[in-house]
SEFI-181043 format. One record per residue (C-alpha): z, y, x; residue number from 1. Coordinates in nm, 2 decimals. Last residue first. Layout:
! SEFI-181043
c3, c2, c1, nr
Z, Y, X, NUM
...
//
This chain:
! SEFI-181043
c3, c2, c1, nr
-3.30, -7.15, -5.09, 534
-3.47, -7.08, -5.42, 533
-3.19, -6.85, -5.52, 532
-3.26, -6.64, -5.22, 531
-3.00, -6.62, -4.96, 530
-2.76, -6.33, -4.97, 529
-2.82, -6.07, -4.69, 528
-2.60, -6.11, -4.38, 527
-2.33, -5.84, -4.37, 526
-2.33, -5.60, -4.07, 525
-2.10, -5.70, -3.79, 524
-2.32, -5.74, -3.48, 523
-2.59, -5.47, -3.53, 522
-2.36, -5.22, -3.70, 521
-2.11, -5.25, -3.42, 520
-2.38, -5.24, -3.16, 519
-2.52, -4.91, -3.31, 518
-2.17, -4.75, -3.33, 517
-2.09, -4.85, -2.98, 516
-2.42, -4.70, -2.85, 515
-2.36, -4.38, -3.05, 514
-2.01, -4.35, -2.91, 513
-2.12, -4.41, -2.56, 512
-2.41, -4.17, -2.58, 511
-2.18, -3.90, -2.72, 510
-1.91, -3.97, -2.45, 509
-2.18, -3.95, -2.18, 508
-2.32, -3.63, -2.32, 507
-1.97, -3.47, -2.36, 506
-1.89, -3.57, -2.00, 505
-2.21, -3.42, -1.88, 504
-2.15, -3.10, -2.08, 503
-1.79, -3.08, -1.94, 502
-1.93, -3.11, -1.59, 501
-2.18, -2.83, -1.65, 500
-1.92, -2.61, -1.82, 499
-1.68, -2.66, -1.53, 498
-1.95, -2.58, -1.28, 497
-2.04, -2.26, -1.47, 496
-1.67, -2.18, -1.49, 495
-1.64, -2.21, -1.11, 494
-1.39, -1.93, -1.10, 493
-1.61, -1.73, -0.86, 492
-1.92, -1.84, -1.05, 491
-1.78, -1.70, -1.37, 490
-1.69, -1.37, -1.21, 489
-2.03, -1.34, -1.05, 488
-2.07, -1.42, -0.69, 487
-2.18, -1.20, -0.40, 486
-1.84, -1.06, -0.31, 485
-1.70, -1.42, -0.32, 484
-1.91, -1.49, 0.00, 483
-1.61, -1.38, 0.20, 482
-1.63, -1.07, 0.42, 481
-1.55, -1.13, 0.79, 480
-1.92, -1.15, 0.89, 479
-1.97, -0.80, 0.73, 478
-1.76, -0.65, 1.01, 477
-1.95, -0.33, 1.09, 476
-2.17, -0.19, 1.37, 475
-2.01, -0.45, 1.60, 474
-1.85, -0.22, 1.85, 473
-1.75, 0.04, 1.58, 472
-1.61, -0.23, 1.36, 471
-1.41, -0.36, 1.65, 470
-1.30, -0.01, 1.74, 469
-1.14, 0.03, 1.40, 468
-1.00, -0.32, 1.43, 467
-0.84, -0.24, 1.77, 466
-0.70, 0.10, 1.64, 465
-0.51, -0.08, 1.36, 464
-0.39, -0.35, 1.60, 463
-0.27, -0.10, 1.86, 462
-0.08, 0.08, 1.58, 461
0.08, -0.25, 1.47, 460
0.18, -0.35, 1.82, 459
0.01, -0.67, 1.94, 458
0.13, -1.02, 1.98, 457
0.41, -0.96, 1.73, 456
0.78, -1.02, 1.77, 455
0.89, -0.66, 1.69, 454
0.87, -0.70, 1.32, 453
1.03, -1.05, 1.32, 452
1.32, -0.91, 1.53, 451
1.36, -0.62, 1.28, 450
1.36, -0.86, 0.99, 449
1.65, -1.05, 1.15, 448
1.83, -0.72, 1.23, 447
1.80, -0.63, 0.86, 446
1.96, -0.96, 0.76, 445
2.24, -0.92, 1.01, 444
2.31, -0.56, 0.89, 443
2.32, -0.67, 0.53, 442
2.53, -0.98, 0.61, 441
2.79, -0.76, 0.79, 440
2.94, -0.64, 0.46, 439
3.11, -0.30, 0.55, 438
2.81, -0.07, 0.57, 437
2.59, -0.21, 0.29, 436
2.89, -0.28, 0.06, 435
3.04, 0.07, 0.11, 434
2.71, 0.24, 0.04, 433
2.67, 0.03, -0.28, 432
3.03, 0.10, -0.39, 431
2.98, 0.48, -0.35, 430
2.65, 0.47, -0.54, 429
2.81, 0.27, -0.83, 428
3.13, 0.48, -0.84, 427
2.92, 0.80, -0.88, 426
2.73, 0.66, -1.17, 425
2.39, 0.48, -1.17, 424
2.18, 0.49, -1.48, 423
1.87, 0.69, -1.39, 422
1.85, 0.59, -1.03, 421
1.89, 0.22, -1.11, 420
2.05, 0.08, -0.79, 419
1.92, -0.17, -0.53, 418
2.13, -0.30, -0.24, 417
1.94, -0.38, 0.08, 416
1.88, -0.62, 0.37, 415
1.93, -0.96, 0.19, 414
1.56, -1.06, 0.19, 413
1.56, -1.04, -0.19, 412
1.70, -0.68, -0.17, 411
1.43, -0.58, 0.08, 410
1.15, -0.71, -0.15, 409
1.32, -0.55, -0.45, 408
1.32, -0.22, -0.27, 407
0.94, -0.24, -0.22, 406
0.88, -0.35, -0.58, 405
1.09, -0.06, -0.72, 404
0.90, 0.18, -0.49, 403
0.55, 0.08, -0.58, 402
0.49, 0.36, -0.83, 401
0.82, 0.51, -0.95, 400
1.18, 0.62, -0.87, 399
1.35, 0.36, -0.64, 398
1.71, 0.43, -0.54, 397
1.75, 0.17, -0.26, 396
2.07, 0.14, -0.04, 395
1.95, 0.03, 0.30, 394
2.04, -0.17, 0.61, 393
1.93, -0.01, 0.95, 392
1.75, -0.24, 1.20, 391
1.56, 0.03, 1.39, 390
1.21, -0.10, 1.31, 389
1.32, -0.23, 0.97, 388
1.46, 0.12, 0.88, 387
1.14, 0.29, 1.00, 386
0.95, 0.03, 0.80, 385
1.14, 0.11, 0.48, 384
1.09, 0.48, 0.53, 383
0.72, 0.45, 0.56, 382
0.69, 0.21, 0.27, 381
0.86, 0.45, 0.03, 380
1.17, 0.29, -0.12, 379
1.37, 0.59, -0.27, 378
1.60, 0.57, 0.03, 377
1.97, 0.57, 0.13, 376
1.99, 0.45, 0.49, 375
2.30, 0.30, 0.64, 374
2.52, 0.29, 0.95, 373
2.35, 0.54, 1.19, 372
2.57, 0.60, 1.49, 371
2.33, 0.44, 1.74, 370
2.05, 0.68, 1.64, 369
1.72, 0.51, 1.56, 368
1.75, 0.59, 1.19, 367
1.81, 0.96, 1.29, 366
1.50, 0.96, 1.52, 365
1.28, 0.81, 1.25, 364
1.41, 1.06, 0.99, 363
1.37, 1.37, 1.18, 362
1.50, 1.57, 0.89, 361
1.35, 1.84, 0.66, 360
1.49, 2.07, 0.39, 359
1.83, 1.98, 0.52, 358
2.16, 1.93, 0.33, 357
2.48, 1.85, 0.50, 356
2.74, 1.61, 0.37, 355
3.10, 1.56, 0.51, 354
3.21, 1.89, 0.37, 353
3.15, 1.78, 0.01, 352
2.87, 1.88, -0.23, 351
3.01, 1.87, -0.59, 350
2.85, 2.19, -0.70, 349
2.51, 2.06, -0.59, 348
2.29, 2.30, -0.38, 347
1.97, 2.38, -0.57, 346
1.68, 2.16, -0.46, 345
1.51, 2.10, -0.13, 344
1.69, 1.79, -0.02, 343
1.70, 1.57, 0.30, 342
2.06, 1.46, 0.32, 341
2.25, 1.40, 0.64, 340
2.58, 1.23, 0.56, 339
2.90, 1.20, 0.76, 338
3.08, 0.87, 0.70, 337
3.42, 0.83, 0.54, 336
3.28, 0.79, 0.19, 335
3.39, 0.99, -0.11, 334
3.18, 1.30, -0.06, 333
2.86, 1.09, -0.08, 332
2.96, 0.98, -0.43, 331
3.02, 1.34, -0.55, 330
2.69, 1.45, -0.40, 329
2.50, 1.18, -0.58, 328
2.65, 1.25, -0.92, 327
2.61, 1.62, -0.86, 326
2.24, 1.58, -0.79, 325
2.18, 1.36, -1.09, 324
2.35, 1.61, -1.33, 323
2.18, 1.91, -1.17, 322
1.84, 1.75, -1.23, 321
1.66, 1.67, -0.90, 320
1.42, 1.87, -0.69, 319
1.14, 1.84, -0.43, 318
1.04, 1.47, -0.46, 317
0.70, 1.41, -0.29, 316
0.83, 1.42, 0.07, 315
1.07, 1.13, 0.04, 314
1.39, 1.06, -0.14, 313
1.60, 1.09, 0.18, 312
1.96, 1.00, 0.28, 311
2.08, 0.91, 0.63, 310
2.44, 0.78, 0.65, 309
2.65, 0.86, 0.96, 308
2.91, 0.69, 1.19, 307
3.26, 0.60, 1.11, 306
3.35, 0.57, 1.48, 305
3.34, 0.95, 1.53, 304
3.14, 1.15, 1.27, 303
3.15, 1.46, 1.49, 302
2.87, 1.31, 1.70, 301
2.63, 1.33, 1.41, 300
2.72, 1.70, 1.35, 299
2.67, 1.78, 1.72, 298
2.34, 1.59, 1.72, 297
2.22, 1.80, 1.43, 296
2.31, 2.13, 1.60, 295
2.15, 2.01, 1.93, 294
1.82, 1.89, 1.78, 293
1.80, 1.51, 1.79, 292
1.69, 1.31, 2.10, 291
1.39, 1.08, 2.04, 290
1.40, 0.75, 1.86, 289
1.16, 0.47, 1.96, 288
0.84, 0.45, 1.75, 287
0.73, 0.37, 1.40, 286
0.40, 0.50, 1.27, 285
0.23, 0.15, 1.28, 284
0.51, 0.01, 1.07, 283
0.29, -0.23, 0.87, 282
-0.05, -0.30, 1.04, 281
-0.14, -0.62, 0.86, 280
-0.52, -0.70, 0.86, 279
-0.74, -0.81, 0.56, 278
-1.09, -0.88, 0.68, 277
-1.03, -1.26, 0.74, 276
-0.88, -1.30, 0.39, 275
-0.51, -1.35, 0.31, 274
-0.31, -1.62, 0.14, 273
0.06, -1.57, 0.06, 272
0.40, -1.56, 0.24, 271
0.62, -1.30, 0.08, 270
0.58, -0.96, 0.24, 269
0.83, -0.74, 0.43, 268
0.88, -0.91, 0.77, 267
0.54, -1.06, 0.71, 266
0.37, -0.73, 0.75, 265
0.30, -0.41, 0.56, 264
0.05, -0.12, 0.58, 263
-0.26, -0.33, 0.49, 262
-0.57, -0.23, 0.69, 261
-0.86, -0.36, 0.49, 260
-1.17, -0.41, 0.71, 259
-1.54, -0.40, 0.63, 258
-1.52, -0.24, 0.29, 257
-1.81, -0.33, 0.07, 256
-1.59, -0.45, -0.21, 255
-1.47, -0.09, -0.26, 254
-1.83, 0.01, -0.36, 253
-1.87, -0.28, -0.60, 252
-1.53, -0.21, -0.75, 251
-1.61, 0.16, -0.80, 250
-1.94, 0.09, -0.97, 249
-2.29, 0.21, -0.90, 248
-2.60, 0.24, -1.12, 247
-2.83, 0.48, -0.95, 246
-2.82, 0.85, -0.86, 245
-2.54, 0.80, -0.61, 244
-2.33, 1.09, -0.75, 243
-2.40, 1.02, -1.12, 242
-2.35, 0.64, -1.08, 241
-2.02, 0.69, -0.90, 240
-1.91, 0.94, -1.17, 239
-2.00, 0.70, -1.45, 238
-1.81, 0.42, -1.27, 237
-1.50, 0.64, -1.23, 236
-1.34, 0.74, -1.55, 235
-1.45, 0.50, -1.83, 234
-1.55, 0.19, -1.64, 233
-1.29, 0.24, -1.37, 232
-1.01, 0.29, -1.63, 231
-1.12, 0.00, -1.84, 230
-1.15, -0.23, -1.54, 229
-0.81, -0.13, -1.42, 228
-0.65, -0.18, -1.76, 227
-0.81, -0.52, -1.80, 226
-0.69, -0.62, -1.45, 225
-0.34, -0.50, -1.52, 224
-0.32, -0.68, -1.86, 223
-0.45, -1.00, -1.69, 222
-0.20, -0.96, -1.41, 221
0.08, -0.90, -1.66, 220
-0.02, -1.21, -1.86, 219
-0.01, -1.42, -1.54, 218
0.32, -1.28, -1.42, 217
0.47, -1.32, -1.77, 216
0.39, -1.69, -1.78, 215
0.50, -1.73, -1.42, 214
0.83, -1.56, -1.51, 213
0.88, -1.79, -1.81, 212
0.82, -2.10, -1.59, 211
1.05, -2.00, -1.30, 210
0.93, -1.78, -1.02, 209
1.00, -1.83, -0.65, 208
0.76, -1.58, -0.48, 207
1.00, -1.30, -0.59, 206
0.98, -1.10, -0.91, 205
1.02, -0.72, -0.94, 204
0.75, -0.69, -1.21, 203
0.60, -0.37, -1.06, 202
0.36, -0.54, -0.82, 201
0.26, -0.88, -0.94, 200
0.43, -1.19, -0.79, 199
0.23, -1.43, -0.58, 198
0.37, -1.78, -0.64, 197
0.21, -1.92, -0.95, 196
-0.01, -1.62, -1.00, 195
-0.23, -1.73, -0.72, 194
-0.37, -1.40, -0.57, 193
-0.68, -1.47, -0.36, 192
-0.82, -1.13, -0.23, 191
-1.17, -1.06, -0.37, 190
-1.15, -0.71, -0.23, 189
-1.27, -0.55, -0.55, 188
-1.10, -0.77, -0.82, 187
-0.78, -0.89, -0.64, 186
-0.75, -0.60, -0.39, 185
-0.80, -0.33, -0.65, 184
-0.62, -0.53, -0.92, 183
-0.29, -0.60, -0.76, 182
-0.18, -0.79, -0.45, 181
-0.14, -0.48, -0.24, 180
-0.16, -0.18, -0.48, 179
0.04, 0.07, -0.30, 178
-0.02, -0.03, 0.06, 177
-0.35, 0.12, 0.19, 176
-0.59, 0.18, 0.48, 175
-0.96, 0.13, 0.41, 174
-1.23, 0.08, 0.67, 173
-1.59, 0.18, 0.65, 172
-1.93, 0.09, 0.78, 171
-2.16, 0.39, 0.74, 170
-2.48, 0.44, 0.54, 169
-2.40, 0.81, 0.49, 168
-2.41, 0.80, 0.11, 167
-2.25, 0.45, 0.11, 166
-1.97, 0.57, 0.34, 165
-1.91, 0.87, 0.12, 164
-1.86, 0.64, -0.18, 163
-1.56, 0.49, 0.00, 162
-1.37, 0.81, -0.07, 161
-1.44, 0.83, -0.44, 160
-1.10, 0.72, -0.55, 159
-0.76, 0.87, -0.46, 158
-0.50, 0.64, -0.30, 157
-0.81, 0.48, -0.16, 156
-0.73, 0.58, 0.20, 155
-1.02, 0.63, 0.44, 154
-1.17, 0.56, 0.78, 153
-1.55, 0.60, 0.81, 152
-1.73, 0.44, 1.11, 151
-1.98, 0.51, 1.38, 150
-2.08, 0.87, 1.29, 149
-2.44, 0.97, 1.35, 148
-2.40, 1.35, 1.38, 147
-2.74, 1.39, 1.21, 146
-2.61, 1.21, 0.90, 145
-2.30, 1.44, 0.91, 144
-2.51, 1.75, 0.91, 143
-2.72, 1.61, 0.62, 142
-2.40, 1.56, 0.42, 141
-2.28, 1.91, 0.50, 140
-2.61, 2.07, 0.39, 139
-2.62, 1.85, 0.08, 138
-2.28, 1.99, -0.03, 137
-2.29, 1.88, -0.39, 136
-2.13, 1.55, -0.28, 135
-1.82, 1.74, -0.16, 134
-1.77, 1.96, -0.47, 133
-1.84, 1.66, -0.70, 132
-1.57, 1.45, -0.52, 131
-1.33, 1.74, -0.52, 130
-1.37, 1.79, -0.89, 129
-1.32, 1.41, -0.94, 128
-0.98, 1.43, -0.76, 127
-0.87, 1.72, -0.97, 126
-0.97, 1.54, -1.29, 125
-0.79, 1.23, -1.18, 124
-0.47, 1.43, -1.12, 123
-0.50, 1.60, -1.46, 122
-0.55, 1.26, -1.63, 121
-0.24, 1.13, -1.45, 120
-0.04, 1.43, -1.58, 119
-0.16, 1.36, -1.94, 118
-0.09, 0.99, -1.90, 117
0.27, 1.08, -1.80, 116
0.31, 1.28, -2.11, 115
0.17, 1.00, -2.32, 114
0.41, 0.77, -2.14, 113
0.70, 0.99, -2.23, 112
0.60, 1.01, -2.60, 111
0.57, 0.64, -2.62, 110
0.90, 0.59, -2.45, 109
1.09, 0.82, -2.69, 108
1.34, 1.02, -2.48, 107
1.66, 0.97, -2.29, 106
1.61, 0.71, -2.03, 105
1.24, 0.79, -1.97, 104
1.31, 1.17, -1.96, 103
1.46, 1.24, -1.62, 102
1.29, 0.99, -1.39, 101
0.94, 0.94, -1.54, 100
0.89, 1.27, -1.72, 99
1.05, 1.49, -1.46, 98
0.90, 1.31, -1.16, 97
0.55, 1.33, -1.31, 96
0.60, 1.70, -1.40, 95
0.72, 1.77, -1.05, 94
0.42, 1.59, -0.91, 93
0.18, 1.78, -1.13, 92
0.34, 2.11, -1.03, 91
0.31, 2.01, -0.66, 90
-0.06, 1.96, -0.70, 89
-0.11, 2.29, -0.89, 88
0.09, 2.46, -0.62, 87
-0.15, 2.34, -0.36, 86
-0.43, 2.51, -0.55, 85
-0.71, 2.43, -0.79, 84
-1.08, 2.54, -0.78, 83
-1.17, 2.33, -0.48, 82
-1.32, 2.43, -0.14, 81
-1.40, 2.14, 0.08, 80
-1.25, 2.18, 0.43, 79
-1.42, 2.00, 0.72, 78
-1.18, 1.97, 1.01, 77
-1.25, 1.87, 1.37, 76
-0.97, 1.70, 1.56, 75
-0.71, 1.81, 1.81, 74
-0.49, 1.98, 1.56, 73
-0.61, 2.34, 1.64, 72
-0.43, 2.55, 1.38, 71
-0.44, 2.64, 1.01, 70
-0.60, 2.31, 0.88, 69
-0.32, 2.06, 0.92, 68
-0.35, 1.80, 0.65, 67
-0.05, 1.77, 0.42, 66
-0.04, 2.00, 0.11, 65
-0.42, 2.00, 0.07, 64
-0.54, 2.27, -0.16, 63
-0.85, 2.37, 0.04, 62
-0.98, 2.01, 0.05, 61
-0.99, 1.75, 0.33, 60
-1.24, 1.58, 0.55, 59
-1.12, 1.49, 0.91, 58
-1.36, 1.47, 1.20, 57
-1.25, 1.26, 1.50, 56
-1.41, 1.23, 1.84, 55
-1.29, 0.93, 2.04, 54
-1.13, 0.95, 2.38, 53
-0.85, 0.70, 2.36, 52
-0.60, 0.98, 2.29, 51
-0.81, 1.09, 2.00, 50
-0.80, 0.75, 1.85, 49
-0.42, 0.74, 1.90, 48
-0.38, 1.08, 1.73, 47
-0.60, 0.97, 1.44, 46
-0.40, 0.65, 1.39, 45
-0.08, 0.85, 1.36, 44
-0.25, 1.09, 1.12, 43
-0.36, 0.81, 0.90, 42
0.00, 0.69, 0.85, 41
0.14, 1.04, 0.79, 40
-0.14, 1.12, 0.55, 39
-0.03, 0.84, 0.31, 38
0.32, 0.99, 0.31, 37
0.19, 1.32, 0.16, 36
-0.19, 1.34, 0.12, 35
-0.50, 1.11, 0.12, 34
-0.74, 1.07, 0.41, 33
-1.11, 1.11, 0.46, 32
-1.18, 1.03, 0.83, 31
-1.51, 1.03, 1.01, 30
-1.51, 0.87, 1.35, 29
-1.74, 0.94, 1.64, 28
-1.73, 0.72, 1.94, 27
-1.62, 0.73, 2.30, 26
-1.73, 0.41, 2.46, 25
-1.57, 0.11, 2.32, 24
-1.27, -0.09, 2.44, 23
-1.17, -0.45, 2.49, 22
-0.82, -0.48, 2.62, 21
-0.76, -0.54, 2.99, 20
-0.55, -0.86, 3.03, 19
-0.85, -1.07, 3.14, 18
-0.93, -0.81, 3.40, 17
-0.59, -0.85, 3.56, 16
-0.62, -1.23, 3.56, 15
-0.96, -1.21, 3.72, 14
-0.83, -0.97, 3.99, 13
-0.53, -1.20, 4.07, 12
-0.76, -1.50, 4.10, 11
-0.99, -1.31, 4.33, 10
-0.69, -1.21, 4.55, 9
-0.56, -1.57, 4.56, 8
-0.90, -1.69, 4.66, 7
-0.92, -1.43, 4.94, 6
-0.58, -1.52, 5.06, 5
-0.67, -1.89, 5.07, 4
-0.99, -1.82, 5.26, 3
-0.79, -1.62, 5.52, 2
-0.81, -1.24, 5.55, 1
//
């Protein structure tokens, strides 16, 4: 081999090695996830971590409606026994949906919110019971200490998860979407949130707010922060102190997170400042479509050139009122497309032959099917990202939580039509579907977002796993946390500096006024009358 050939070979090997991603030796990862759609995101990460040789232990409770505990899932499972059941959780969800969706338009608002508060209090109570049950298991905690986990991955949909990291002295990573830009990130994560152009979740504003909207945005942020602080001070801080055996607050604990994995991206979000330890991983669960089951594929193919519409209100909604279900079914029956509707309730009387109801649908595979023309959705982040990934425009029927804000983002970006679930009539839904399918601007806007989503240096799932392994390699990521975590609220807002400068200014003004007053008296005071003798 000539010298030139050897040099070329060396260069090739160096380039090959430079493209090899950093990795860590097989580590141990403790995961405490949430349920429903939140579990789907964490589960995808878990599968990838296992594929890379890591050992994963998942903490869950005996009433979980989501985590697989009845068969070998590839990870270790620790089940905490709780005094409530899976049915209790579903009953709470059904009540929440009933009060928020069915009764808000027709009942006294104060009574409805009192009912919703009752349901939320019940959910908090269940969550706190689980926390106490887990932290009472000293044998289990000691077992985990001996196992020497490298990192804790958790979802703060329910509180108390991050406290386990403190108990075990572990670095931890949180994965979330719901409250992005709201109190938890703003107060606990120290995320900068300028109210002038970062709209609060739930207001439905864009990043282009006029003066009245900015006033309302600031006031709403203040109200949200006060409510959050009151809730944590009354519901969670006492529990954190009890479980840790020393004064501990929820916000202080959440602020110790090494990395925040945010389940969105710039295809969805408005431009805004981020911190070094906030990482976008939106759409990490999305993947190319797989073939459909034969019966479903036959139905899809029978749609001809008209194509199909995919309809799902997510995994948490199990039933609708007869009136709402019939309104929807009637609208679906008047469009030329075939419709695949995920629905577990009673079959609507107005259900047409072009619509089929399924208790479960392969949503990602359907959205990736070439015959799919539109997606009717409640606005969950998972469904929105599957639609972005595959470039399918949407009709949004948001129900509660972050869903109105999610759909409003897509509407602002020209990729969706948004309807009021409580007030829409058959003609409204029919017209919205027709607009999204027949007006090419919606498809073009969604394809633009899809191109942005795919044009990333690293796939979202790879990025999520990279940062988990980064924390494992470096025993944490405290160097990415801003110093704001160690400042008081008045130091963070420089109120002490402002008070000092104002004091200096006040002192200078005081001295100036006093000096001018003295000079005035000195120069202009009346000369005493001369004595008569003079």
